[in-house]
C-alpha positions as CSV (number, residue, x, y, z in Angstrom):
1,M,-0.6,14.1,-9.0
2,K,1.6,11.0,-8.5
3,T,2.1,8.5,-11.3
4,R,1.7,4.8,-10.9
5,K,5.4,4.4,-11.3
6,Q,6.1,6.9,-8.4
7,V,3.6,5.3,-6.1
8,L,4.9,1.8,-6.8
9,A,8.5,2.9,-6.1
10,E,7.4,4.5,-2.8
11,F,5.5,1.3,-1.7
12,Q,8.5,-0.8,-2.7
13,R,10.8,1.4,-0.5
14,M,8.3,0.9,2.4
15,Q,8.4,-2.8,1.8
16,N,12.2,-2.8,2.0
17,Q,12.0,-0.8,5.3
18,L,9.5,-3.2,6.8
19,F,11.4,-6.3,5.7
20,G,12.7,-8.3,8.8
21,K,10.6,-6.4,11.3
22,F,8.0,-9.1,11.7
23,G,8.7,-12.7,12.5
24,Y,6.4,-15.1,10.7
25,G,5.0,-12.3,8.6
26,A,5.0,-11.2,5.0
27,I,5.1,-7.8,3.4
28,E,3.6,-7.8,-0.1
29,V,3.2,-5.0,-2.7
30,R,0.5,-5.5,-5.3
31,A,-0.2,-3.3,-8.4
32,Y,-3.4,-3.4,-10.3
33,D,-4.1,-1.8,-13.7
34,Q,-7.6,-2.0,-15.1
35,G,-6.5,-0.5,-18.4
36,N,-9.0,2.4,-18.6
37,G,-7.0,4.8,-16.4
38,Y,-7.9,3.1,-13.1
39,W,-5.0,1.7,-11.2
40,S,-4.1,1.0,-7.6
41,V,-1.1,0.0,-5.6
42,T,-1.5,-1.8,-2.2
43,I,1.0,-2.9,0.5
44,L,-0.1,-5.7,2.8
45,V,1.5,-6.7,6.1
46,T,0.4,-10.1,7.2
47,R,1.0,-12.1,10.3
48,L,0.8,-15.8,11.0
49,N,-2.4,-16.8,12.8
50,D,-1.4,-19.4,15.3
51,E,-4.8,-21.0,15.4
52,T,-5.4,-21.4,11.6
53,K,-1.7,-21.6,10.7
54,K,-2.4,-19.2,7.8
55,H,-1.3,-15.6,7.2
56,D,-4.0,-13.0,7.9
57,V,-3.8,-9.4,6.7
58,W,-2.8,-7.3,9.7
59,E,-2.4,-3.9,8.2
60,S,-2.7,-2.5,4.6
61,V,-2.9,0.7,2.7
62,E,-4.1,1.2,-0.9
63,W,-3.4,4.1,-3.3
64,R,-6.1,4.5,-5.9
65,N,-6.2,6.5,-9.1
66,Y,-9.5,6.7,-10.9
67,G,-8.3,8.1,-14.2
68,E,-8.1,11.6,-15.6
69,R,-11.8,12.4,-15.6
70,L,-12.6,11.1,-12.1
71,H,-9.3,11.5,-10.2
72,G,-9.0,14.9,-8.5
73,E,-7.2,16.7,-5.7
74,D,-9.6,15.4,-3.1
75,V,-8.8,11.7,-4.0
76,E,-5.1,12.5,-4.0
77,A,-5.4,14.2,-0.6
78,E,-7.3,11.1,0.8
79,N,-4.6,8.8,-0.6
80,E,-1.8,11.0,1.0
81,A,-3.7,11.0,4.4
82,K,-4.0,7.2,4.4
83,L,-0.4,6.7,3.4
84,A,0.8,9.2,6.1
85,E,-1.2,7.3,8.8
86,F,0.3,4.0,7.7
87,K,3.9,5.4,7.6
88,E,3.4,6.9,11.1
89,K,2.2,3.7,12.5
90,F,5.3,1.8,11.3
91,N,7.7,4.7,11.7
92,L,8.6,4.8,8.0
93,K,10.1,7.6,6.0
């Protein structure tokens, strides 16, 4: 199972690969630690909405870890599948 540090490093690498690909957009990585074993890392790709002049989330993917007792191989596989889909969409390594 991947650690929070590993997932965060992977998401930051993706952020660097995406940087500069979107005009008027932002790529943001967020890390959350609840303190009881639950943590998550999210990458958000936003685009400027011409009508509202605000950034709207265009695409995102989140990796969740539910702690030792609740996090299993099925959750890890689901995380991997969502991440693979996101990487494929943006042609990331």
